[in-house]
C-alpha positions as CSV (number, residue, x, y, z in Angstrom):
1,M,22.0,7.2,-10.4
2,L,21.2,7.9,-6.8
3,R,21.6,4.9,-4.4
4,K,19.7,4.7,-1.2
5,L,19.7,2.2,1.6
6,I,16.2,1.8,3.0
7,D,14.4,-0.5,5.4
8,Y,11.4,-2.2,3.8
9,K,9.1,-0.8,6.6
10,K,9.8,2.7,5.2
11,L,8.7,2.0,1.7
12,D,5.7,3.9,0.4
13,H,2.9,2.0,-1.3
14,E,4.4,2.6,-4.8
15,L,7.8,1.2,-3.9
16,A,6.3,-1.7,-2.0
17,A,4.3,-2.6,-5.0
18,L,7.4,-2.4,-7.2
19,L,9.2,-4.6,-4.7
20,I,6.5,-7.2,-5.0
21,E,6.5,-6.9,-8.8
22,T,10.3,-7.3,-8.9
23,Y,10.3,-10.3,-6.5
24,P,6.8,-12.0,-6.9
25,D,8.1,-15.3,-5.6
26,G,10.4,-13.8,-3.0
27,Y,14.1,-13.3,-3.3
28,G,16.9,-15.9,-3.5
29,D,20.5,-16.0,-2.5
30,D,21.5,-14.7,-6.0
31,D,19.4,-11.5,-5.4
32,I,21.0,-10.6,-2.0
33,I,23.8,-8.0,-1.9
34,S,26.0,-8.1,1.2
35,F,28.1,-5.2,2.2
36,Q,29.6,-3.4,5.2
37,N,28.0,0.0,6.1
38,A,29.8,3.1,7.5
39,N,29.4,1.7,11.0
40,G,31.2,-1.5,10.1
41,E,28.0,-3.6,10.3
42,Y,27.2,-6.2,7.7
43,V,24.0,-5.5,5.8
44,E,22.1,-7.6,3.4
45,A,19.8,-6.0,0.9
46,V,18.0,-6.6,-2.4
47,E,18.0,-4.1,-5.3
48,L,14.9,-2.1,-6.3
49,Q,15.4,0.2,-9.2
50,T,13.3,3.1,-10.4
51,S,14.1,5.5,-13.2
52,E,16.0,7.8,-10.8
53,T,17.1,5.8,-7.9
54,L,18.6,2.4,-7.1
55,Y,17.2,1.4,-3.7
56,L,19.0,-1.2,-1.6
57,V,16.2,-2.6,0.6
58,K,17.5,-4.1,3.8
59,I,16.3,-7.7,4.2
60,S,15.2,-9.7,7.2
61,K,12.8,-12.4,8.0
62,S,10.2,-9.7,8.3
63,L,10.8,-8.7,4.7
64,A,10.2,-12.3,3.5
65,N,7.0,-12.3,5.5
66,F,6.0,-8.9,4.1
67,I,6.4,-10.2,0.5
68,S,4.4,-13.3,1.1
69,T,1.5,-11.5,2.8
70,F,1.5,-8.4,0.6
71,D,-1.4,-9.4,-1.6
72,D,-3.6,-10.3,1.3
73,T,-2.8,-7.1,3.1
74,I,-3.6,-5.0,0.0
75,E,-6.8,-6.9,-0.5
76,R,-7.9,-6.2,3.1
77,E,-7.0,-2.5,2.7
78,L,-9.0,-2.3,-0.6
79,E,-12.0,-4.1,1.0
80,A,-12.0,-1.7,4.0
81,S,-11.7,1.3,1.7
82,S,-14.5,0.0,-0.5
83,S,-16.7,-0.5,2.5
84,R,-16.1,3.0,3.7
85,V,-17.0,4.4,0.3
86,L,-20.1,2.3,0.1
87,E,-21.2,3.5,3.6
88,E,-20.6,7.1,2.6
89,V,-22.7,6.6,-0.6
90,E,-25.5,4.9,1.3
91,S,-25.4,7.6,3.9
92,S,-25.6,10.3,1.2
93,D,-28.5,8.4,-0.5
94,M,-30.4,8.4,2.8
95,D,-29.8,12.2,3.2
96,Y,-31.1,12.6,-0.4
97,D,-34.1,10.4,0.3
98,S,-35.1,12.2,3.5
99,N,-34.7,15.6,1.7
100,T,-36.9,14.4,-1.2
101,E,-39.6,13.2,1.2
102,T,-39.5,16.6,3.0
103,E,-39.9,18.4,-0.3
104,S,-42.9,16.1,-1.3
105,E,-44.5,16.7,2.1
106,E,-44.1,20.4,1.7
107,E,-45.6,20.3,-1.8
108,T,-48.6,18.4,-0.5
109,E,-49.2,20.9,2.2
110,L,-49.0,23.8,-0.2
111,D,-51.7,22.3,-2.6
């Protein structure tokens, strides 16, 4: 199994969701792995496993904050996305309505 050390800021949405699913209430002391990297620096990480890769996600105070605010962040992103889609649909409906009125006017003129 491939092992990768990664900062949580570089996780894609799929891995970030898996991280939240794995640690829904945050991580504790028992979840933290400490080791010395190639540069001799001490690193603390939590494990995140997929079928092909074991990720060691570097932890920091920022990661704890990320986990605690993840649901709110995703909800805001989904709301923003939904609003954009709704605006596009409404805009295309307006285009359709204006095209329909034009066709009706042309039919009246032809009669």
